[in-house]
C-alpha positions in Angstrom: 81.6 23.9 43.9 78.4 24.4 45.9 75.5 22.2 45.1 71.8 22.8 44.7 69.2 21.0 46.9 66.1 19.9 45.1 62.8 19.4 46.9 60.3 17.4 44.8 56.7 17.8 46.2 53.2 16.9 45.2 51.2 20.0 44.5 47.9 18.0 44.4 48.5 16.9 47.9 49.0 20.5 49.1 52.6 20.0 50.1 54.1 23.2 48.5 54.0 25.0 51.9 55.9 22.1 53.5 58.4 22.2 50.7 58.8 26.0 51.1 59.3 25.7 54.8 62.1 23.1 54.4 63.7 25.3 51.7 63.7 28.3 54.2 65.2 26.2 56.9 67.9 24.8 54.6 68.7 28.2 53.1 69.0 29.7 56.6 71.2 27.0 58.0 73.4 26.3 55.0 73.8 29.8 53.6 77.5 29.3 53.0 77.4 25.6 52.0 74.9 25.3 49.1 74.2 27.2 45.9 70.4 27.2 46.5 67.2 25.2 46.8 64.9 24.3 43.9 61.3 23.4 44.5 59.9 21.1 41.8 56.2 20.2 41.6 55.9 16.5 40.9 53.8 15.1 38.1 53.4 11.9 40.2 50.9 12.1 43.1 52.2 11.6 46.6 55.8 12.4 45.9 58.0 14.3 48.4 61.7 13.8 48.2 64.8 15.9 49.0 68.1 15.4 47.1 71.4 17.2 46.6 73.0 16.6 43.3 72.5 12.9 42.5 72.2 11.9 46.2 68.7 11.2 47.5 68.6 12.4 51.1 65.0 11.6 51.9 62.0 10.0 50.2 58.6 10.1 51.8 57.4 6.9 50.0 60.5 5.0 51.1 60.4 6.2 54.7 56.6 6.2 55.0 56.7 9.7 56.6 57.9 13.2 56.2 61.4 14.1 57.6 61.8 16.0 60.8 63.6 19.4 60.2 66.4 18.4 62.5 66.8 15.1 60.6 66.8 16.7 57.2 69.5 19.2 58.3 71.7 16.4 59.6 71.3 14.4 56.4 72.2 17.5 54.3 75.1 18.5 56.5 76.6 15.1 56.2 76.8 15.6 52.4 77.6 19.3 51.9 79.8 20.1 55.0 80.4 17.1 57.4 82.3 19.3 59.9 79.6 21.9 60.2 78.1 22.2 63.7 74.3 22.4 63.8 73.9 23.6 67.4 70.8 22.2 69.1 70.1 20.2 65.9 73.2 18.1 66.5 72.0 16.7 69.8 70.6 13.2 69.9 67.0 12.8 70.8 67.8 11.1 74.1 70.6 13.4 75.1 69.7 15.9 77.8 71.3 19.3 78.3 73.2 20.0 81.5 
């Protein structure tokens, strides 16, 4: 059964656009692997987290930063379809193309 990704964001901080961008990237990359993406405005200021089901993938308060798109895709892939290839998003930061 396909799972839903939830992006919890702080509307008071103006992070809806960032949440929508991540939702677009996730929906484009994981079109066959997830049911959908839900954007949830947080009632607590400063919140920005991404989860799938009961699994927390990323929390801005814990990490002290926002996720990189590549990083978020890798974290989600590892949960919903570990064998999925992400193309250029699979390359490590220090790996160079030949």
